[in-house]
C-alpha positions in Angstrom: 100.2 29.9 101.0 99.8 33.3 99.4 102.0 36.3 99.9 100.0 39.3 101.2 101.1 42.9 100.8 101.8 44.3 104.3 103.4 47.7 103.6 103.9 49.7 100.5 105.9 52.9 100.7 106.4 54.9 97.5 108.0 58.4 97.2 110.0 60.3 94.6 113.2 58.3 95.2 112.3 54.9 96.6 109.7 52.2 96.3 109.5 49.6 99.1 107.1 46.7 99.5 106.9 44.3 102.4 105.1 41.0 101.9 104.0 38.5 104.6 103.1 34.9 104.3 101.2 33.1 107.2 100.6 29.5 108.2 97.1 28.3 108.7 97.5 28.8 112.5 98.2 32.5 111.8 101.9 32.4 112.6 104.3 34.2 110.3 105.9 31.9 107.8 107.9 34.3 105.8 108.7 37.9 105.0 109.8 39.4 101.7 111.1 42.9 101.4 111.7 44.6 98.0 113.3 48.0 97.8 113.8 49.8 94.6 115.6 53.1 94.1 116.9 54.7 90.9 120.3 52.9 91.1 119.6 49.7 93.1 117.2 46.8 93.6 117.3 45.0 97.0 115.4 41.8 97.7 115.4 40.1 101.1 113.5 37.0 101.9 113.2 35.3 105.3 111.5 32.0 105.7 110.8 30.1 109.0 109.1 30.7 112.3 109.5 34.5 112.1 107.2 35.0 115.1 109.4 32.7 117.3 112.6 34.4 116.1 111.1 37.9 116.8 109.9 36.8 120.3 113.3 35.4 121.1 115.1 38.6 119.9 112.8 40.7 122.1 113.3 38.5 125.1 117.1 38.6 124.7 117.5 42.3 124.1 114.3 44.1 125.2 115.9 47.5 125.4 116.5 47.5 121.6 112.7 47.0 121.0 111.3 49.4 123.7 109.0 51.9 122.2 108.6 49.9 119.0 105.3 48.3 120.0 103.9 51.1 122.1 105.8 50.0 125.3 
């Protein structure tokens, strides 16, 4: 599976990239976030059934996600 660039945000101070990897069925297999600023590099990788984890988080605490997806 190939990592696809989902979001790139570059400004004077920070550079951030978010990559996504999908399974053949379209479900999200992994996320990779890279954040670079003048004094720090942060890399966060998450593997697994991200779509299932996100659905469960929304179901458990819907108030925290209200407005995030246009609801």
